C-alpha positions in Angstrom: -36.9 8.0 -15.6 -33.7 8.7 -13.6 -34.9 12.3 -13.0 -38.3 11.3 -11.7 -36.7 8.6 -9.5 -34.2 10.9 -8.0 -36.7 13.6 -7.2 -39.0 11.1 -5.6 -36.2 9.6 -3.5 -35.1 12.9 -2.3 -38.6 13.9 -1.4 -39.3 10.7 0.4 -36.0 10.9 2.4 -36.8 14.5 3.3 -33.7 16.0 1.6 -34.0 19.5 0.4 -32.2 20.7 -2.7 -31.0 24.2 -3.6 -29.4 25.7 -6.6 -29.1 24.7 -10.2 -27.0 21.9 -11.5 -24.2 23.5 -13.5 -23.8 22.4 -17.2 -20.1 22.4 -17.2 -17.1 22.7 -14.9 -15.3 21.0 -12.1 -17.8 20.3 -9.4 -16.4 20.1 -5.8 -18.4 17.7 -3.7 -17.9 18.6 -0.1 -17.9 18.0 2.9 -17.2 14.3 2.2 -17.8 12.5 5.4 -19.8 9.5 4.5 -20.2 6.7 1.9 -23.7 8.0 1.4 -22.2 11.3 -0.1 -21.9 9.5 -3.6 -25.5 8.4 -3.5 -26.7 11.8 -2.5 -24.6 13.5 -5.2 -25.8 10.9 -7.8 -29.5 11.6 -6.9 -28.9 15.4 -7.0 -27.2 15.1 -10.5 -30.0 12.9 -11.8 -32.7 15.2 -10.4 -31.2 17.9 -12.5 -30.9 15.7 -15.6 -27.2 16.0 -15.8 -25.1 12.7 -16.2 -22.2 12.8 -13.6 -18.6 11.9 -14.0 -17.1 11.2 -10.7 -13.5 10.4 -9.8 -13.3 7.4 -7.5 -10.2 5.8 -6.1 -9.1 2.8 -8.0 -9.3 0.5 -4.9 -13.1 0.9 -4.8 -13.5 0.5 -8.5 -11.9 -3.0 -8.2 -14.5 -4.2 -5.7 -18.0 -5.8 -6.7 -19.3 -2.2 -6.7 -17.0 -1.2 -9.7 -19.4 -2.1 -12.5 -22.3 -0.2 -10.8 -20.1 2.8 -10.2 -18.8 2.8 -13.8 -22.3 2.6 -15.1 -23.1 5.8 -13.1 -20.3 7.9 -14.1 -17.5 6.6 -12.0 -14.0 7.1 -13.3 -11.2 5.0 -11.7 -8.4 7.1 -10.3 -5.1 5.7 -9.2 -4.1 8.3 -6.7 -0.4 7.3 -6.8 -0.3 7.8 -10.6 -3.3 10.2 -11.8 -1.6 11.7 -14.8 -3.1 9.5 -17.5 -6.7 9.8 -16.3 -6.2 13.6 -15.9 -4.8 13.9 -19.4 -7.8 11.9 -20.8 -10.3 14.1 -18.8 -8.5 17.4 -20.1 -8.8 16.1 -23.7 -12.5 15.4 -23.1 -13.2 18.8 -21.5 -11.4 20.4 -24.5 -13.9 19.0 -27.0 -16.4 21.8 -26.4 -19.2 19.5 -25.3 -20.9 19.9 -21.8 -18.4 18.5 -19.3 -19.1 18.2 -15.6 -16.6 16.3 -13.3 -17.3 15.7 -9.7 -14.4 15.6 -7.3 -14.4 15.0 -3.6 -11.7 17.5 -2.8 -11.1 16.1 0.6 -10.0 12.8 -1.0 -11.2 10.7 1.9 -14.2 10.6 4.4 -11.8 11.1 7.3 -10.8 14.5 8.8 -7.5 15.6 7.4 -5.3 18.8 7.5 -5.8 19.7 3.7 -8.0 19.2 0.7 -6.4 17.6 -2.4 -5.7 20.4 -5.0 -6.5 18.3 -8.1 -9.9 20.1 -8.6 -8.1 23.4 -8.7 -5.4 22.3 -11.1 -7.9 20.5 -13.5 -10.0 23.7 -13.6 -6.9 25.8 -14.3 -5.6 23.5 -17.0 -9.0 23.1 -18.7 -10.2 26.6 -18.4 -13.5 25.4 -16.7 -15.1 27.0 -13.7 -15.1 25.5 -10.3 -18.6 24.8 -9.1 -19.4 24.3 -5.4 -21.6 21.4 -4.5 -22.5 20.4 -1.0 -24.3 18.1 1.4 -25.2 19.2 4.9 -26.7 16.5 7.2 -27.8 18.8 10.0 -30.2 20.8 7.8 -30.9 17.8 5.3 -30.0 20.0 2.6 -27.8 19.4 -0.5 -27.2 21.3 -3.7 -25.1 23.8 -5.5 -23.6 27.0 -4.6 -21.6 29.5 -6.8 -19.3 28.8 -9.6 -16.1 30.8 -10.3 -13.2 30.8 -12.6 -10.0 30.2 -10.7 -7.8 33.3 -10.8 -4.5 31.7 -10.0 -4.4 33.4 -6.6 -4.9 30.2 -4.7 -5.4 31.8 -1.3 -8.0 34.3 -2.6 -9.8 31.6 -4.4 -9.8 29.3 -1.4 -11.1 32.1 0.7 -14.3 32.2 -1.5 -14.5 28.3 -1.0 -14.0 28.5 2.7 -16.7 31.2 3.0 -19.2 29.0 1.1 -18.5 25.9 3.0 -18.3 27.6 6.5 -21.8 26.4 7.5 -21.8 23.0 5.7 -21.1 20.0 7.8 -21.6 16.9 5.7 -23.4 13.9 7.0 -20.9 13.5 9.8 -19.7 17.0 10.7 -17.0 15.7 13.1 -15.2 14.3 10.0 -15.3 17.5 8.0 -12.0 18.8 6.7 -11.5 22.6 6.6 -11.3 23.8 2.9 -7.5 24.4 2.7 -4.8 23.5 0.2 -1.3 22.7 1.1 -0.2 25.0 -1.7 -1.8 28.0 0.1 0.7 27.9 2.9 3.9 27.7 0.8 4.4 31.5 0.8 3.6 31.9 4.5 5.5 28.8 5.7 8.8 30.1 4.6 10.8 32.2 7.0 11.1 35.9 6.0 
């Protein structure tokens, strides 16, 4: 029922989908520039028949939207103390069942200097691939790109991510944050 509803909704709103829903991994949802991103990603996941798990900041989960978000895969995350949630997710990922977790790597809908690195750390700790999901308002396209296993070379891995997202603007391109992790610059920020 959800699959048919999602496909019909996407067709009626003239959004085009590309790629296949990954069956397991850490799915980066980017660019995250609008409140509608969650709705779009939910429809995309439903259209592919995959139940989503989405990390959502705890403040939103305490609003009247909380029950709706939880019923649709929302997982409350206290951004000041994420350890317990991440440990639970890693344990769940380690059970060997299909596991797909969606993370908005930008962490906010506003333009920032850096992405949050949680998606990368969780992928490394769980041994799951990073899958790249996107929404692009100017072309009315959303979908999935490549998946890759993080190598541990953050800069090289993020070069792959940057190349993929180079032409993806989100719903509000002016709010897009360039895919860059603070951890990438540590080696080059030190004086030689």
